[in-house]
MARBA-3410 file (N, C-alpha, C, O; in Angstrom, 1 decimal):
252
-13.9,10.7,-2.6,-12.6,11.2,-2.1,-11.5,10.2,-2.2,-11.7,9.0,-2.0 ~ -10.3,10.7,-2.4,-9.1,9.8,-2.5,-8.4,9.8,-1.1,-8.3,10.8,-0.5 ~ -8.0,8.6,-0.7,-7.2,8.4,0.5,-5.9,7.9,0.1,-5.8,7.1,-0.8 ~ -4.9,8.2,0.8,-3.5,7.7,0.7,-3.1,7.0,2.0,-3.1,7.7,3.0 ~ -2.7,5.8,1.9,-2.2,5.0,3.0,-0.7,4.9,2.8,-0.2,4.3,1.9
0.0,5.5,3.8,1.5,5.5,3.7,2.1,4.4,4.4,1.6,4.0,5.5 ~ 3.1,3.8,3.9,3.8,2.7,4.5,5.1,3.1,5.1,5.3,4.2,5.4 ~ 6.0,2.1,5.3,7.4,2.4,5.8,8.0,3.5,4.9,8.1,3.3,3.7 ~ 8.5,4.5,5.6,9.2,5.6,4.9,8.2,6.7,4.4,8.7,7.7,3.9 ~ 6.9,6.5,4.6,6.0,7.5,4.2,5.0,7.8,5.3,3.8,7.3,5.2
5.4,8.4,6.4,4.5,8.7,7.5,3.9,10.0,7.4,3.0,10.4,8.3 ~ 4.3,10.8,6.4,3.7,12.1,6.2,3.9,12.6,4.7,4.8,12.0,4.1 ~ 3.1,13.5,4.3,3.2,14.0,3.0,3.7,15.5,3.1,2.9,16.3,3.6 ~ 4.9,15.8,2.6,5.4,17.1,2.7,4.6,18.1,1.9,4.6,19.3,2.2 ~ 4.0,17.7,0.8,3.2,18.6,0.0,1.7,18.6,0.4,0.9,19.2,-0.4
1.4,18.1,1.5,0.0,18.2,2.0,-0.2,19.3,2.9,0.5,19.5,3.9 ~ -1.2,20.2,2.6,-1.6,21.3,3.5,-2.7,20.7,4.4,-3.8,20.5,3.9 ~ -2.4,20.6,5.6,-3.3,19.9,6.6,-4.4,20.9,7.0,-4.1,22.0,7.4 ~ -5.6,20.4,6.9,-6.7,21.3,7.4,-7.1,20.8,8.8,-7.4,21.7,9.7 ~ -7.2,19.5,9.1,-7.5,19.1,10.4,-7.2,17.6,10.5,-7.0,16.9,9.5
-7.1,17.1,11.8,-6.9,15.7,12.0,-8.2,15.2,12.8,-8.7,16.0,13.6 ~ -8.6,14.0,12.6,-9.7,13.5,13.3,-9.5,12.1,13.8,-9.2,11.2,13.0 ~ -9.7,11.8,15.1,-9.7,10.5,15.6,-10.9,9.8,15.2,-12.0,10.3,15.4 ~ -10.8,8.6,14.7,-11.9,7.8,14.2,-12.2,6.6,15.2,-11.3,6.0,15.7 ~ -13.4,6.3,15.3,-13.9,5.2,16.1,-14.6,4.2,15.2,-15.4,4.7,14.4
-14.3,3.0,15.3,-15.0,2.0,14.4,-15.4,0.8,15.2,-15.0,0.6,16.4 ~ -16.3,-0.1,14.7,-16.7,-1.3,15.3,-15.5,-2.3,15.5,-15.7,-3.3,16.2 ~ -14.4,-2.0,14.9,-13.3,-2.9,14.9,-12.1,-2.4,15.6,-11.0,-2.9,15.5 ~ -12.4,-1.3,16.4,-11.3,-0.7,17.2,-10.7,0.5,16.6,-11.4,1.1,15.7 ~ -9.6,0.9,17.0,-9.0,2.2,16.5,-8.1,1.9,15.3,-7.3,0.9,15.3
-8.1,2.8,14.4,-7.2,2.8,13.2,-5.7,3.0,13.7,-5.5,3.2,14.9 ~ -4.8,3.0,12.8,-3.4,3.2,13.1,-3.1,4.5,13.7,-2.1,4.7,14.3 ~ -4.0,5.5,13.4,-3.8,6.9,13.9,-4.9,7.7,13.5,-5.9,7.3,12.8 ~ -4.9,9.0,13.9,-5.9,9.9,13.5,-5.9,10.1,11.9,-4.8,10.0,11.3 ~ -7.0,10.3,11.3,-7.1,10.6,9.9,-6.6,12.0,9.7,-7.1,12.9,10.4
-5.7,12.2,8.7,-5.2,13.5,8.4,-6.0,14.1,7.2,-5.8,13.5,6.1 ~ -6.7,15.1,7.4,-7.5,15.7,6.2,-6.6,16.9,5.7,-6.1,17.7,6.5 ~ -6.6,17.0,4.4,-5.8,18.1,3.9,-6.0,18.3,2.4,-6.9,17.7,1.8 ~ -5.2,19.1,1.8,-5.3,19.4,0.4,-3.9,19.4,-0.3,-2.9,19.8,0.3 ~ -3.9,18.9,-1.5,-2.7,19.0,-2.3,-3.1,19.7,-3.6,-3.9,19.2,-4.4
-2.5,20.9,-3.7,-2.8,21.8,-4.9,-4.3,22.0,-5.0,-4.9,22.0,-6.1 ~ -5.0,22.2,-3.9,-6.4,22.5,-3.9,-7.3,21.3,-3.9,-8.5,21.5,-3.9 ~ -6.8,20.1,-4.0,-7.6,18.9,-4.0,-7.6,18.2,-2.7,-6.5,17.9,-2.1 ~ -8.8,17.9,-2.1,-8.9,17.3,-0.8,-8.5,15.9,-0.8,-9.0,15.1,-1.7 ~ -7.8,15.4,0.2,-7.5,14.0,0.4,-7.5,13.7,1.9,-7.6,14.6,2.7
-7.5,12.4,2.2,-7.3,11.9,3.6,-6.0,11.1,3.6,-5.8,10.2,2.7 ~ -5.1,11.3,4.5,-3.9,10.5,4.6,-3.9,9.7,5.9,-4.3,10.3,7.0 ~ -3.4,8.5,5.9,-3.3,7.7,7.1,-2.0,6.9,7.0,-1.6,6.3,6.0 ~ -1.2,7.0,8.1,0.1,6.2,8.2,-0.2,4.8,8.7,-0.7,4.7,9.8 ~ 0.0,3.8,7.9,-0.4,2.5,8.2,0.3,2.0,9.5,-0.4,1.3,10.3
1.5,2.3,9.7,2.3,1.8,10.9,2.2,2.8,12.0,3.0,2.7,13.0 ~ 1.3,3.8,12.0,1.3,4.9,13.0,2.2,6.0,12.6,3.2,5.8,11.8 ~ 2.0,7.2,13.1,2.8,8.3,12.7,4.2,8.3,13.3,5.0,9.1,12.9 ~ 4.4,7.4,14.3,5.7,7.2,14.8,6.3,5.9,14.4,7.4,5.5,14.9 ~ 5.7,5.3,13.4,6.2,4.0,12.8,6.4,3.0,13.9,7.5,2.4,14.1
5.3,2.8,14.7,5.4,1.9,15.9,4.6,0.6,15.8,4.6,-0.2,16.7 ~ 3.8,0.5,14.7,2.9,-0.7,14.6,3.5,-1.7,13.5,3.6,-1.3,12.4 ~ 3.9,-2.9,14.0,4.4,-3.8,13.0,3.3,-4.4,12.1,2.2,-4.3,12.4 ~ 3.7,-4.9,10.9,2.8,-5.3,9.9,1.7,-6.3,10.4,0.5,-6.1,10.0 ~ 2.0,-7.2,11.2,1.1,-8.2,11.7,0.1,-7.7,12.7,-0.9,-8.3,13.1
0.4,-6.5,13.3,-0.5,-5.9,14.3,-1.2,-4.7,13.8,-2.0,-4.0,14.5 ~ -1.1,-4.3,12.5,-1.9,-3.2,11.9,-3.4,-3.6,12.0,-3.7,-4.8,11.7 ~ -4.2,-2.7,12.4,-5.7,-3.0,12.5,-6.2,-2.6,11.1,-6.8,-1.5,10.9 ~ -6.1,-3.5,10.1,-6.5,-3.3,8.8,-8.0,-3.0,8.7,-8.5,-2.2,7.9 ~ -8.8,-3.8,9.5,-10.2,-3.6,9.4,-10.6,-2.2,9.9,-11.4,-1.5,9.2
-10.0,-1.7,10.9,-10.4,-0.3,11.4,-9.9,0.7,10.4,-10.6,1.7,10.2 ~ -8.7,0.5,9.8,-8.2,1.5,8.9,-9.2,1.7,7.7,-9.5,2.8,7.3 ~ -9.5,0.5,7.1,-10.4,0.6,5.9,-11.8,1.1,6.2,-12.4,1.9,5.5 ~ -12.3,0.6,7.3,-13.7,1.0,7.8,-13.7,2.5,8.0,-14.6,3.2,7.6 ~ -12.7,3.0,8.7,-12.7,4.5,9.0,-12.6,5.3,7.8,-13.3,6.4,7.7
-11.8,4.9,6.8,-11.8,5.7,5.6,-13.1,5.7,4.8,-13.6,6.7,4.3 ~ -13.7,4.5,4.7,-15.0,4.4,4.1,-16.0,5.3,4.9,-16.9,6.0,4.2 ~ -16.0,5.3,6.2,-16.9,6.0,7.0,-16.8,7.5,6.8,-17.8,8.2,7.0 ~ -15.6,8.0,6.4,-15.4,9.4,6.2,-15.4,9.8,4.7,-14.8,10.8,4.3 ~ -16.1,9.0,3.9,-16.4,9.4,2.5,-15.4,9.0,1.5,-15.5,9.5,0.3
-14.4,8.2,1.8,-13.4,7.8,0.8,-14.0,6.8,-0.2,-14.8,5.9,0.2 ~ -13.7,7.0,-1.4,-14.1,6.0,-2.5,-12.9,5.3,-3.1,-13.1,4.2,-3.7 ~ -11.7,6.0,-3.1,-10.5,5.4,-3.7,-9.4,5.4,-2.7,-9.2,6.4,-2.0 ~ -8.6,4.4,-2.7,-7.4,4.3,-1.8,-6.2,4.0,-2.6,-6.1,3.0,-3.3 ~ -5.2,4.8,-2.5,-3.9,4.6,-3.1,-2.9,4.2,-1.9,-2.7,5.0,-1.0
-2.5,3.0,-2.0,-1.6,2.5,-0.9,-0.1,2.5,-1.3,0.2,2.2,-2.5 ~ 0.7,2.9,-0.4,2.2,2.9,-0.7,2.8,1.9,0.3,2.6,2.0,1.5 ~ 3.6,1.1,-0.3,4.3,0.0,0.6,5.7,-0.3,0.0,5.9,-0.4,-1.2 ~ 6.6,-0.5,1.0,7.9,-0.9,0.6,7.9,-2.4,0.3,7.2,-3.1,1.0 ~ 8.7,-2.8,-0.7,8.7,-4.2,-1.0,10.2,-4.7,-1.3,11.0,-3.8,-1.6
10.4,-6.0,-1.2,11.7,-6.5,-1.6,11.6,-7.0,-3.0,10.6,-7.6,-3.4 ~ 12.6,-6.8,-3.8,12.5,-7.1,-5.2,13.0,-8.6,-5.4,14.1,-9.0,-5.1 ~ 12.1,-9.4,-6.0,12.4,-10.8,-6.4,12.8,-10.8,-7.9,13.8,-11.4,-8.2 ~ 12.0,-10.3,-8.7,12.2,-10.2,-10.2,13.5,-9.4,-10.4,13.7,-8.4,-9.8 ~ 14.3,-9.8,-11.4,15.6,-9.1,-11.6,15.4,-7.6,-12.0,16.2,-6.8,-11.7
14.2,-7.3,-12.6,14.0,-5.9,-13.0,13.7,-5.0,-11.8,13.7,-3.8,-11.9 ~ 13.3,-5.6,-10.6,12.9,-4.8,-9.5,14.1,-4.6,-8.6,14.2,-5.2,-7.5 ~ 14.9,-3.7,-9.0,16.1,-3.3,-8.3,15.7,-2.2,-7.2,14.7,-1.5,-7.4 ~ 16.5,-2.0,-6.2,16.2,-1.0,-5.2,16.0,0.4,-5.8,16.7,0.8,-6.7 ~ 14.9,1.0,-5.4,14.6,2.3,-5.9,13.5,2.3,-7.0,12.9,3.3,-7.3
13.2,1.1,-7.5,12.2,1.0,-8.5,10.8,1.2,-8.0,10.5,0.8,-6.8 ~ 9.9,1.8,-8.7,8.5,2.0,-8.4,7.7,1.0,-9.3,8.0,0.8,-10.5 ~ 6.8,0.3,-8.7,6.0,-0.7,-9.4,4.6,-0.7,-8.9,4.3,-0.5,-7.7 ~ 3.6,-0.9,-9.9,2.2,-0.9,-9.6,1.7,-2.4,-9.8,1.5,-2.7,-10.9 ~ 1.7,-3.2,-8.7,1.3,-4.6,-8.9,-0.1,-4.8,-9.4,-1.0,-3.9,-9.2
-0.3,-5.9,-10.1,-1.7,-6.2,-10.7,-2.2,-7.5,-10.1,-3.4,-7.8,-10.3 ~ -1.4,-8.2,-9.3,-1.9,-9.4,-8.7,-1.2,-9.6,-7.3,-0.2,-8.9,-7.0 ~ -1.8,-10.4,-6.5,-1.3,-10.6,-5.1,-1.5,-12.1,-4.7,-2.5,-12.7,-5.1 ~ -0.6,-12.6,-3.9,-0.7,-13.9,-3.3,-0.6,-13.7,-1.8,0.4,-13.0,-1.3 ~ -1.5,-14.3,-1.0,-1.5,-14.0,0.4,-0.9,-15.2,1.1,-1.4,-16.4,1.1
0.2,-15.0,1.9,0.8,-16.0,2.7,0.7,-15.7,4.2,1.3,-16.3,5.0 ~ -0.2,-14.7,4.5,-0.3,-14.3,5.9,-1.2,-15.3,6.7,-1.9,-16.1,6.1 ~ -1.2,-15.2,8.0,-2.0,-16.1,8.8,-2.4,-15.3,10.1,-1.7,-14.5,10.6 ~ -3.6,-15.6,10.6,-4.0,-15.1,11.9,-4.5,-13.6,11.8,-4.7,-13.0,12.9 ~ -4.6,-13.0,10.7,-5.1,-11.7,10.5,-6.6,-11.7,10.3,-7.1,-12.6,9.7
-7.3,-10.6,10.7,-8.7,-10.5,10.5,-8.9,-10.1,9.0,-8.6,-9.0,8.6 ~ -9.4,-11.0,8.2,-9.4,-10.9,6.8,-10.7,-10.5,6.1,-10.8,-10.3,4.9 ~ -11.8,-10.3,7.0,-13.1,-10.1,6.4,-13.9,-9.3,7.4,-13.8,-9.3,8.6 ~ -14.9,-8.5,6.8,-15.9,-7.9,7.6,-17.1,-8.8,7.8,-18.0,-8.5,8.6 ~ -17.2,-9.9,7.1,-18.3,-10.8,7.1,-18.1,-11.9,8.2,-18.0,-13.1,7.9
-18.1,-11.5,9.4,-17.8,-12.4,10.6,-19.0,-12.5,11.5,-19.0,-13.4,12.4 ~ -20.0,-11.7,11.4,-21.1,-11.7,12.4,-22.0,-13.0,12.3,-22.3,-13.4,11.2 ~ -22.3,-13.6,13.4,-23.2,-14.7,13.4,-24.6,-14.3,12.8,-25.1,-13.2,13.2 ~ -25.1,-15.1,12.0,-26.4,-14.9,11.4,-26.3,-14.0,10.1,-27.3,-13.8,9.4 ~ -25.1,-13.4,9.9,-24.9,-12.6,8.7,-24.9,-13.5,7.4,-24.3,-14.5,7.4
-25.5,-13.0,6.4,-25.5,-13.8,5.1,-24.1,-13.9,4.6,-23.3,-13.0,4.7 ~ -23.8,-15.1,4.0,-22.5,-15.3,3.5,-22.2,-14.5,2.3,-23.1,-14.5,1.4 ~ -21.1,-13.8,2.2,-20.7,-13.0,1.0,-19.4,-13.5,0.4,-18.4,-13.7,1.2 ~ -19.4,-13.7,-0.9,-18.2,-14.2,-1.6,-17.8,-13.1,-2.6,-18.4,-13.0,-3.7 ~ -16.9,-12.2,-2.2,-16.5,-11.2,-3.2,-15.6,-11.7,-4.3,-14.8,-12.7,-4.1
-15.8,-11.2,-5.5,-14.9,-11.6,-6.6,-13.5,-10.9,-6.4,-13.5,-9.7,-6.2 ~ -12.5,-11.6,-6.5,-11.1,-11.1,-6.2,-10.2,-11.5,-7.3,-9.0,-11.6,-7.2 ~ -10.8,-11.8,-8.5,-9.9,-12.3,-9.6,-8.9,-11.2,-10.0,-7.7,-11.6,-10.2 ~ -9.3,-10.0,-10.0,-8.4,-8.9,-10.2,-8.4,-8.0,-9.0,-9.3,-7.3,-8.7 ~ -7.4,-8.2,-8.1,-7.5,-7.6,-6.7,-7.3,-6.1,-6.7,-7.7,-5.5,-5.6
-6.8,-5.5,-7.7,-6.6,-4.1,-7.7,-7.5,-3.4,-8.7,-7.9,-4.0,-9.7 ~ -7.9,-2.2,-8.4,-8.8,-1.4,-9.2,-8.0,-0.9,-10.5,-7.0,-0.2,-10.4 ~ -8.5,-1.4,-11.7,-7.8,-1.1,-12.9,-7.8,0.4,-13.2,-6.8,0.9,-13.7 ~ -8.8,1.1,-12.9,-8.8,2.5,-13.2,-7.8,3.3,-12.4,-7.1,4.2,-12.9 ~ -7.7,3.0,-11.1,-6.8,3.6,-10.2,-5.4,3.3,-10.6,-4.5,4.1,-10.5
-5.1,2.0,-11.0,-3.8,1.6,-11.4,-3.4,2.4,-12.7,-2.3,2.9,-12.8 ~ -4.4,2.6,-13.6,-4.1,3.4,-14.8,-3.8,4.8,-14.4,-2.9,5.4,-15.0 ~ -4.5,5.4,-13.5,-4.3,6.8,-13.1,-2.9,6.9,-12.4,-2.2,8.0,-12.6 ~ -2.5,5.9,-11.7,-1.1,6.0,-11.1,-0.1,6.0,-12.2,0.9,6.8,-12.1 ~ -0.3,5.2,-13.2,0.7,5.1,-14.3,0.7,6.4,-15.0,1.7,6.9,-15.5
-0.5,7.0,-15.2,-0.6,8.3,-15.9,0.1,9.4,-15.1,0.8,10.2,-15.7 ~ -0.1,9.4,-13.8,0.5,10.3,-12.9,2.1,10.2,-13.0,2.7,11.3,-13.1 ~ 2.6,9.0,-13.0,4.0,8.8,-13.1,4.5,9.3,-14.5,5.6,10.0,-14.5 ~ 3.8,9.0,-15.5,4.3,9.3,-16.9,4.3,10.8,-17.1,5.1,11.4,-17.8 ~ 3.3,11.5,-16.4,3.2,13.0,-16.6,4.4,13.7,-16.0,4.7,14.9,-16.5
5.2,13.1,-15.1,6.4,13.7,-14.6,7.7,12.9,-15.0,8.7,13.1,-14.5 ~ 7.4,12.0,-16.0,8.5,11.2,-16.6,9.2,10.4,-15.5,10.4,10.2,-15.5 ~ 8.4,9.8,-14.6,8.9,9.0,-13.6,8.7,7.5,-14.0,7.6,7.1,-14.2 ~ 9.8,6.8,-14.2,9.7,5.4,-14.6,8.9,4.6,-13.5,9.1,4.7,-12.3 ~ 8.0,3.7,-14.0,7.2,2.9,-13.1,6.7,1.7,-13.8,6.2,1.8,-14.9
7.0,0.5,-13.2,6.6,-0.7,-13.8,5.1,-1.0,-13.6,4.6,-0.9,-12.4 ~ 4.4,-1.3,-14.6,2.9,-1.4,-14.5,2.3,-2.7,-14.3,1.1,-2.9,-14.6 ~ 3.1,-3.7,-13.8,2.5,-5.0,-13.4,3.5,-5.7,-12.5,4.6,-5.3,-12.3 ~ 3.0,-6.8,-11.9,3.8,-7.5,-11.0,2.9,-8.3,-10.0,1.9,-7.8,-9.6 ~ 3.4,-9.4,-9.5,2.7,-10.2,-8.5,3.3,-9.9,-7.1,4.5,-10.1,-6.9
2.5,-9.4,-6.2,2.9,-9.1,-4.8,2.7,-10.3,-3.9,1.5,-10.7,-3.8 ~ 3.7,-10.8,-3.3,3.6,-11.8,-2.3,3.5,-11.2,-0.9,4.5,-10.5,-0.5 ~ 2.4,-11.4,-0.2,2.3,-10.8,1.1,2.6,-11.8,2.2,1.9,-12.8,2.3 ~ 3.6,-11.6,2.9,4.0,-12.5,4.0,3.7,-11.9,5.4,3.4,-10.7,5.5 ~ 3.9,-12.8,6.4,3.4,-12.4,7.7,4.3,-11.3,8.4,3.8,-10.4,9.0
5.6,-11.5,8.3,6.5,-10.5,9.0,6.4,-10.8,10.5,5.7,-11.7,11.0 ~ 7.0,-9.9,11.4,7.8,-8.8,10.9,9.2,-9.2,10.5,10.0,-8.3,10.0 ~ 9.6,-10.4,10.7,11.0,-10.8,10.2,11.0,-10.8,8.7,10.0,-11.0,8.0 ~ 12.2,-10.7,8.2,12.4,-10.8,6.8,12.6,-12.3,6.4,12.7,-13.1,7.3 ~ 12.6,-12.6,5.1,12.5,-14.0,4.7,13.8,-14.7,4.6,14.9,-14.0,4.5
13.8,-16.0,4.5,15.0,-16.7,4.2,15.2,-16.8,2.7,14.2,-16.5,2.0 ~ 16.4,-17.1,2.2,16.6,-17.2,0.8,15.8,-18.3,0.2,15.3,-18.2,-0.9 ~ 15.6,-19.4,1.0,14.8,-20.5,0.5,13.3,-20.1,0.4,12.6,-20.5,-0.6 ~ 12.8,-19.3,1.3,11.4,-18.8,1.2,11.2,-17.9,-0.1,10.2,-18.0,-0.7 ~ 12.2,-17.1,-0.3,12.1,-16.3,-1.5,12.2,-17.1,-2.8,11.5,-16.8,-3.8
13.0,-18.2,-2.8,13.0,-19.1,-3.9,11.6,-19.7,-4.1,11.2,-19.9,-5.3 ~ 10.9,-20.1,-3.0,9.6,-20.6,-3.1,8.6,-19.6,-3.7,7.8,-19.9,-4.6 ~ 8.7,-18.4,-3.2,7.8,-17.3,-3.7,8.0,-17.1,-5.2,7.1,-16.9,-6.0 ~ 9.3,-17.1,-5.6,9.6,-17.0,-7.1,9.0,-18.1,-7.9,8.4,-17.9,-8.9 ~ 9.1,-19.3,-7.4,8.5,-20.5,-8.1,7.0,-20.3,-8.1,6.3,-20.8,-9.1
6.4,-19.7,-7.1,4.9,-19.4,-7.1,4.5,-18.3,-8.1,3.3,-18.1,-8.3 ~ 5.5,-17.6,-8.6,5.2,-16.5,-9.6,5.3,-15.1,-9.0,4.9,-14.2,-9.7 ~ 5.8,-15.0,-7.8,5.8,-13.7,-7.2,7.0,-12.9,-7.7,8.1,-13.4,-8.0 ~ 6.8,-11.6,-7.9,7.8,-10.6,-8.4,8.4,-9.8,-7.3,9.5,-9.3,-7.4 ~ 7.6,-9.6,-6.2,8.0,-8.8,-5.1,7.4,-9.3,-3.8,6.5,-10.1,-3.8
8.0,-9.0,-2.7,7.5,-9.5,-1.4,7.3,-8.3,-0.4,8.2,-7.4,-0.3 ~ 6.2,-8.3,0.3,5.9,-7.3,1.3,5.1,-7.9,2.4,4.8,-9.1,2.4 ~ 4.7,-7.0,3.4,4.1,-7.6,4.6,2.7,-6.9,4.8,2.1,-7.3,5.8 ~ 2.2,-6.0,4.0,1.0,-5.3,4.3,-0.1,-5.3,3.3,-1.1,-4.7,3.5 ~ 0.2,-5.9,2.2,-0.8,-5.9,1.1,-2.1,-6.6,1.4,-3.1,-6.2,0.8
-2.1,-7.5,2.3,-3.3,-8.3,2.7,-3.3,-8.3,4.2,-2.3,-8.4,4.9 ~ -4.6,-8.2,4.7,-5.9,-8.2,4.1,-6.3,-6.8,3.6,-7.5,-6.6,3.3 ~ -5.5,-5.8,3.5,-5.9,-4.5,3.2,-6.6,-4.4,1.9,-7.7,-3.8,1.8 ~ -6.1,-5.1,0.8,-6.7,-5.1,-0.5,-8.1,-5.7,-0.5,-9.1,-5.2,-1.1 ~ -8.3,-6.9,0.2,-9.6,-7.6,0.1,-10.6,-6.9,1.0,-11.8,-6.9,0.7
-10.2,-6.3,2.1,-11.1,-5.5,2.9,-11.6,-4.3,2.2,-12.8,-4.0,2.3 ~ -10.8,-3.7,1.4,-11.2,-2.6,0.6,-12.3,-3.0,-0.5,-13.3,-2.4,-0.7 ~ -12.0,-4.2,-1.0,-13.0,-4.8,-2.0,-14.3,-5.1,-1.4,-15.4,-4.8,-2.0 ~ -14.3,-5.6,-0.1,-15.5,-5.9,0.5,-16.4,-4.6,0.8,-17.6,-4.7,0.7 ~ -15.7,-3.5,1.0,-16.5,-2.2,1.2,-16.6,-1.5,-0.1,-17.0,-0.3,-0.1
-16.4,-2.1,-1.2,-16.5,-1.6,-2.6,-15.7,-0.3,-2.8,-16.2,0.7,-3.4 ~ -14.5,-0.3,-2.3,-13.6,0.8,-2.5,-12.6,0.5,-3.6,-12.2,-0.7,-3.7 ~ -12.3,1.5,-4.4,-11.3,1.3,-5.5,-9.9,1.4,-4.9,-9.6,2.4,-4.3 ~ -9.2,0.3,-5.0,-7.9,0.2,-4.3,-6.8,-0.2,-5.2,-6.9,-1.1,-6.0 ~ -5.7,0.5,-5.1,-4.5,0.1,-5.9,-3.2,0.5,-5.0,-3.3,1.2,-4.1
-2.1,-0.1,-5.4,-0.9,0.1,-4.6,0.3,0.5,-5.5,0.4,0.2,-6.6 ~ 1.2,1.2,-4.8,2.5,1.6,-5.4,3.5,0.9,-4.5,3.7,1.1,-3.3 ~ 4.2,-0.1,-5.1,5.3,-0.7,-4.4,6.6,0.0,-4.6,7.0,0.3,-5.8 ~ 7.3,0.3,-3.5,8.6,0.9,-3.6,9.7,-0.1,-3.2,9.7,-0.5,-2.1 ~ 10.5,-0.5,-4.2,11.5,-1.5,-3.9,12.6,-1.0,-3.0,13.3,-0.1,-3.4
12.7,-1.5,-1.8,13.6,-0.9,-0.8,14.9,-1.8,-0.8,15.9,-1.3,-0.3 ~ 14.9,-3.0,-1.3,16.0,-3.9,-1.2,15.8,-5.1,-2.1,14.7,-5.4,-2.5 ~ 16.9,-5.7,-2.5,16.8,-7.0,-3.1,16.3,-8.0,-2.1,16.7,-7.9,-0.9 ~ 15.4,-8.9,-2.5,14.9,-9.9,-1.6,16.0,-10.8,-1.2,17.1,-10.9,-1.8 ~ 15.8,-11.6,-0.1,16.9,-12.4,0.5,17.4,-13.4,-0.6,16.7,-14.0,-1.3
18.8,-13.4,-0.6,19.4,-14.3,-1.6,19.6,-13.8,-3.0,20.1,-14.4,-3.9 ~ 19.2,-12.5,-3.1,19.3,-11.8,-4.4,20.2,-10.6,-4.4,20.3,-10.0,-3.3 ~ 20.9,-10.3,-5.4,21.8,-9.1,-5.5,22.6,-8.9,-4.3,23.3,-9.8,-3.8 ~ 22.6,-7.7,-3.8,23.4,-7.3,-2.6,22.9,-8.0,-1.3,23.5,-7.9,-0.3 ~ 21.7,-8.6,-1.4,21.2,-9.3,-0.3,21.5,-10.8,-0.3,20.8,-11.7,0.3
22.5,-11.2,-1.1,22.9,-12.6,-1.3,23.1,-13.3,0.0,22.6,-14.4,0.2 ~ 23.8,-12.7,1.0,24.0,-13.4,2.3,23.3,-12.7,3.4,23.1,-13.3,4.5 ~ 22.9,-11.4,3.2,22.2,-10.7,4.3,21.6,-9.4,3.7,22.1,-8.8,2.8 ~ 20.4,-9.0,4.3,19.8,-7.7,3.9,20.3,-6.7,4.9,20.1,-6.8,6.1 ~ 20.9,-5.6,4.3,21.5,-4.6,5.1,20.5,-3.4,5.4,19.9,-2.9,4.4
20.2,-3.1,6.7,19.3,-2.1,7.0,19.6,-0.7,6.4,18.8,0.0,6.0 ~ 20.9,-0.4,6.4,21.4,0.9,5.9,21.1,1.0,4.4,20.8,2.1,3.9 ~ 21.1,-0.1,3.7,20.8,-0.1,2.2,19.3,0.2,2.0,19.0,0.8,1.0 ~ 18.5,-0.3,2.9,17.0,-0.1,2.8,16.8,1.4,2.9,16.0,2.0,2.1 ~ 17.4,2.0,3.9,17.2,3.4,4.2,17.7,4.3,3.0,17.1,5.2,2.6
18.9,3.9,2.5,19.5,4.6,1.4,18.6,4.5,0.1,18.6,5.5,-0.7 ~ 17.9,3.5,-0.1,17.0,3.3,-1.2,15.7,4.0,-1.0,15.1,4.6,-1.9 ~ 15.1,3.9,0.2,13.8,4.4,0.5,13.7,5.9,0.5,12.8,6.5,0.0 ~ 14.7,6.6,1.1,14.6,8.0,1.2,14.4,8.8,-0.1,13.5,9.5,-0.2 ~ 15.3,8.5,-1.1,15.1,9.2,-2.4,13.8,8.7,-3.1,13.2,9.5,-3.8
13.6,7.4,-3.0,12.4,6.9,-3.7,11.1,7.5,-3.2,10.2,7.7,-4.0 ~ 11.0,7.7,-1.9,9.8,8.2,-1.3,9.6,9.7,-1.8,8.4,10.2,-1.9 ~ 10.7,10.4,-2.0,10.5,11.8,-2.5,9.9,11.7,-3.9,9.1,12.5,-4.2 ~ 10.3,10.7,-4.7,9.7,10.6,-6.0,8.2,10.1,-5.9,7.4,10.6,-6.7 ~ 7.9,9.3,-5.0,6.6,8.8,-4.8,5.7,10.0,-4.4,4.5,10.1,-4.9
6.1,10.9,-3.6,5.3,12.1,-3.2,5.0,12.9,-4.5,3.9,13.4,-4.6 ~ 5.9,13.0,-5.4,5.6,13.7,-6.6,4.6,13.0,-7.5,3.7,13.6,-8.1 ~ 4.7,11.7,-7.6,3.7,10.9,-8.3,2.3,11.1,-7.6,1.3,11.2,-8.3 ~ 2.3,11.0,-6.3,1.0,11.2,-5.6,0.4,12.5,-5.8,-0.9,12.7,-6.0 ~ 1.2,13.5,-5.9,0.7,14.9,-6.2,0.0,15.0,-7.5,-1.0,15.6,-7.7
0.6,14.3,-8.5,-0.1,14.2,-9.9,-1.3,13.4,-9.8,-2.3,13.7,-10.5 ~ -1.3,12.3,-9.1,-2.4,11.4,-8.9,-3.6,12.1,-8.3,-4.8,12.0,-8.8 ~ -3.3,12.9,-7.3,-4.4,13.7,-6.6,-5.0,14.7,-7.6,-6.2,14.8,-7.6 ~ -4.2,15.3,-8.4,-4.7,16.2,-9.4,-5.6,15.5,-10.5,-6.6,16.0,-10.8 ~ -5.1,14.4,-10.9,-5.9,13.6,-11.9,-7.2,13.2,-11.3,-8.3,13.3,-11.9
-7.2,12.7,-10.0,-8.4,12.3,-9.4,-9.4,13.4,-9.2,-10.6,13.3,-9.4 ~ -8.8,14.6,-8.8,-9.6,15.8,-8.6,-10.3,16.2,-9.8,-11.4,16.7,-9.8 ~ -9.5,16.2,-10.9,-10.0,16.7,-12.2,-11.2,15.8,-12.7,-12.1,16.2,-13.3 ~ -11.0,14.4,-12.5,-12.0,13.5,-12.9,-13.3,13.6,-12.1,-14.4,13.1,-12.6 ~ -13.2,14.2,-10.9,-14.4,14.4,-10.1,-15.0,15.8,-10.1,-15.9,16.1,-9.3
-14.4,16.6,-11.0,-14.9,18.0,-11.1,-16.1,18.1,-12.0,-16.0,17.6,-13.1 ~ -17.2,18.6,-11.6,-18.4,18.7,-12.4,-18.1,19.4,-13.7,-19.0,19.5,-14.6
END
């Protein structure tokens, strides 16, 4: 089953016919909200709003362990994550959709693994390629099927938040090779890998990163909203096609 984790600007799917919601309990506490079960064009999915359905949970307080565990517990095999990002690379202007292929983790103090129990054997997951190549390909196919431009690579820098970055910090991220900056990509991606879930992300560029473009001296909140609202409408259409592709590939 495919799950969609919605980020800032995507707390619901307008094209989702909801069948039921279910509160999940996990060994790691409660997820960001009840799991929303439903169908898009006859294909079943689970939707979860990362920041809560009222957009009340900041990035550093998201219970990533509970979210990923709950989805796995309810039969999910694939996760498509949607997250807003700031554009560092010149091509990543506000409104751009991008499917990252690499990630750099700058977060701290987050629960980053399920392998924490005393006496548990040490596990070292391979994370050379942090995103599922097949799901990335399907996202690109879904976008292409509706002629939606989407950049098929990029390095996602995951920072702690909830504050936005300084221009100097963005300069450092750029020197490190980052193309975009966000606050929720980790530990979500590595936790999914630990539970052997196929995970990929759609980055929605909501603004120029600090010190870039119209964010040269400050990032304007109204500009973020102006970019996100129409972009998320386009993302919903891509997800609709992705669900159809996933459903078709799993039809006997």
